[in-house]
N, C-alpha and C positions, 0 to 999 in steps of 0.2 A: 739082680743088680749087684755088681761088685763095687764095694765102697772102701775108700781110704779114710782114715781119721787122723787129723793132725792137730795136736793140742799139747802144750807143755805142762799142763797140770794132770798128774796121774789119775786123780780122782775123777776129773772130767772125762779123761780119755777112756777109762774103764766104764764110767757111767754111760757114755755114748755107745760103747761097744755092747753093753748089756741091753740098752734100749733097742739098738738095731737088730740084735740077735733074737728079739721076740717076734720079729717079722720073717716069715718063711721065704719071702721073695728077695730078702736082702742078705748078702754075704759080706762080712768084713774081711778084706783081703790084705789090709796093711794098716799098721798103727805106728805113728811117729810123733816124737815130742819136739822135733825140730824140722824146719823146712828143707834144708839142704840135703839131708839123707833121703828124704822123700823124693826129691828131684832126681837123685842118683838112682833110686830104685824103680822109678816109674816106667822107664824104658823097657824093662824086662817083665813088668807086671802092671799093665795099664788097667786102671779101674774104669768103671762107667761114670762114677761120680766120686766126689770127696767132700767131707765136712772139714772146713779149714778155719782154725782160729786166726783172727785178723792180727793179733799181737803175739808174735813168736820172738824168742830171744835172739835168733840169728838172722831173721829177715822179716820185713814187714809184709802184711797180707797183700797189699796192692802189688808189690814187686813179685811176690810168690805167685800170685794169680796170673800175672803177665807171663812169667816163666813157664807155668804149666800150659797156658793157652798157646804159647809159641811152639812148644814141643808137641802137644796133643790137643788140638783145638776142639776135638769131640768130647773131651772129658767135661762133665758138668760140675760146677763148683758152687757149694753152699757155704757162704761165709757165716761164721759164728763169732759173736763179739759181745763184750760188755759195753762197748761204745755205741752211743745212739746219736751221733752227730751226722748231720746231713752230708758234710764233706766226705766223711769216711764211707758212708753208705754209697754215695754217688761214685766215689773213687773205685770201690770194689765192683760196682755194676759196670762202670766204664772200662774196667780192666778185664771184663769177661765173666764175672760171677753171675750165676743165674738166680741166686737167692741170698737174702740177708736175714738172719735170725738172731735175735738177742738171746744171750745165755739164760736169761730168766724166763724165756718163753716155755710153753708146755711141750712135752715130748711129741705130741701129735703135730706140732708146727714143724719140727725137724723132719719127721717122716713125710709130712705133706710137702715140705720144701724139696726133698729128694725126688719125690714122684713128679712134682710140677716141673722141676728142672729136666728130668728125663723126657717129659712131654714137650719140651721146648718152650716152657713158660717162665716168666719172671715171678718169683715168690718173695713177698715181704711179710714178716710177722706184723701183728697189729701195732706194736710199739714203733717199728720202723716206718710203717705207713703213715702214722701220725706225724712223725718228724718231717717226712717228705712233703706232706700236705700242708705243713705250717709255713705259709708264705711270709710270716713276720720274722722268721728266723734270719739272723745275720750271717749264717754260714754261707760259704761259697757254694754255688750251684754246680760247679765243675772244677776240675783241676786246671790251674792256670797254664797257658801255653807259654813257654819261655824260649827266648832266642838263645842261640849258642853262646853269645857273649854273656847274657844274664846267667846262664848255667855256670860259666867259668867263674864269674864274680861270686855267685852263690857258694861254690865249692871253696873259694878262698876265704870268704867270710866265715864259713863253717870251720875252717882251720885256724881262725883267730887273727887273720891278717887285718891290719889297719887300712884305711883308705889310701894312705901314702904307699904302703907296701903292695897293695893291689895294683895301684897305678904303675909302680915300678915293674912289677912282675908281668903286666900285660902291655906295657909300653903305651899307656894312655894317660890322659890328664886326671888329676884328682877331681876336677869338676865333672868329668865324664863318669867317673866311678860313683860320685854322689848322685848323679842323675839316674844311673842304673839302680842304685839303692832305693831311691825314691820310687822308681817305676815298679820295683819288686814289691815294695810295701803296698803300693796301690793295687797291683795285680792280686795280691793275697788278701787285701782289705784289712791290713793290720798296721798298728802304729810304730812298730820297731822291727829291726832285722832279726832279733833273737827269736821272735815269734815266726818270722818268715822261715828261718832255719828249721824250727820245730815242725812246721806244717809241711815244708818241702821234704823233710825226712819221712814224715808219716805217709806222704804221697809217693815215696820211692823216687823222688827227683834228685836225690843226692848220690845215688848209686853210680 
């Protein structure tokens, strides 16, 4: 099994390499501390699977997962993260990841996740299983679906535009802008647009 590792922390990167190299059936064929260089390299060196940090400095995990799956849908992706929120886990799975493992999980979980992914299964470490089975969680169950207009308004809010400036830029009334703002907050289940922007960025909706 040829595996790429993507993580911006050198200690984690080398630790994962050492872990995988204890297994004779696994070969580490690429190590990257950023997402974009990996995307450039993958065409000439396609792995069977990859261990991918969900939080990279240059691109978020959901967007990176989508890019890999668009180019090479057969590549299995195991997401590694310190985040244990239902929205992030679901976002990665919906974007094509086969497994979600917390960074404080044991090494056997990472090896097990890779093998399960290669067998076409979905693998979640115990911590992630607990989060997804917790029905009392207020987290979103899936990434909100936005209309083209909502995305346009989201982009402008992210750039710091006021309601009046957005209305002028899109040739719509301030009332319509406020209506869209309200709809966005409802879709994300949050009380303000600052949190909408943060969540939309995490989900790769601002790209």
